[in-house]
VMD Tcl script that draws the C-alpha trace (Angstrom):
set ca {
  {-71.55 -22.00 -14.68}
  {-69.95 -21.25 -18.02}
  {-71.79 -17.94 -18.11}
  {-70.28 -16.84 -14.79}
  {-66.77 -17.70 -16.00}
  {-67.28 -15.56 -19.10}
  {-68.63 -12.71 -16.99}
  {-65.64 -12.90 -14.64}
  {-63.25 -12.83 -17.58}
  {-65.04 -9.84 -19.09}
  {-64.75 -7.90 -15.80}
  {-61.08 -8.68 -15.26}
  {-58.79 -5.91 -16.49}
  {-56.77 -6.87 -19.49}
  {-53.06 -6.08 -19.38}
  {-52.02 -3.40 -21.82}
  {-48.79 -3.41 -23.74}
  {-48.03 0.20 -22.86}
  {-48.46 1.40 -19.31}
  {-48.03 5.01 -18.28}
  {-44.98 5.12 -16.01}
  {-45.01 7.78 -13.35}
  {-42.92 10.86 -14.01}
  {-41.05 12.57 -11.19}
  {-39.06 15.80 -10.95}
  {-35.33 15.99 -10.48}
  {-35.95 17.38 -6.98}
  {-37.98 14.31 -6.05}
  {-35.22 12.00 -7.28}
  {-32.63 14.07 -5.41}
  {-34.55 13.65 -2.15}
  {-34.28 9.86 -2.48}
  {-30.81 9.78 -4.05}
  {-29.16 7.07 -1.94}
  {-32.25 4.88 -1.89}
  {-32.75 4.96 -5.66}
  {-29.22 5.26 -7.01}
  {-27.13 3.50 -4.39}
  {-24.98 4.43 -1.42}
  {-22.77 7.43 -1.87}
  {-25.07 9.13 -4.36}
  {-25.68 12.66 -3.15}
  {-28.64 14.86 -3.93}
  {-26.46 17.37 -5.74}
  {-25.12 14.60 -7.99}
  {-28.66 13.79 -9.11}
  {-29.44 17.46 -9.74}
  {-26.19 17.92 -11.68}
  {-26.94 14.85 -13.79}
  {-30.36 16.19 -14.70}
  {-28.91 19.61 -15.52}
  {-26.26 17.98 -17.69}
  {-28.91 16.30 -19.87}
  {-31.13 19.40 -19.75}
  {-34.13 17.61 -18.24}
  {-36.15 18.37 -15.16}
  {-38.53 15.38 -15.21}
  {-38.13 11.69 -15.94}
  {-39.45 8.22 -15.22}
  {-37.58 6.11 -12.68}
  {-35.90 4.06 -15.42}
  {-34.78 7.20 -17.26}
  {-33.47 8.73 -14.03}
  {-31.44 5.64 -13.20}
  {-29.83 5.79 -16.65}
  {-29.22 9.55 -16.42}
  {-27.52 9.32 -13.03}
  {-25.59 6.15 -13.90}
  {-24.24 7.65 -17.12}
  {-23.33 10.89 -15.34}
  {-21.52 9.14 -12.49}
  {-19.56 6.91 -14.91}
  {-18.65 9.68 -17.33}
  {-14.93 9.89 -18.01}
  {-13.23 13.22 -18.03}
  {-10.38 13.67 -20.47}
}
mol new
graphics top color blue
foreach p $ca { graphics top sphere $p radius 0.5 }
foreach p [lrange $ca 0 end-1] q [lrange $ca 1 end] { graphics top cylinder $p $q radius 0.2 }
display resetview
């Protein structure tokens, strides 16, 4: 029985410290603007935010930060 437990543990995937997050385009984020970034967030806001930081691809976490920072930017 101990041998089967060791075999099961060997087959089980081990969690890795670094996982590869999926990267999406600005267009993909723009298509799901309200769902990802909250009500009132328009597709053109997402595209403008990505243009402002000169990026066209990002992970979901990066996109949330990009859009949040852009929407909360103060204009002097």
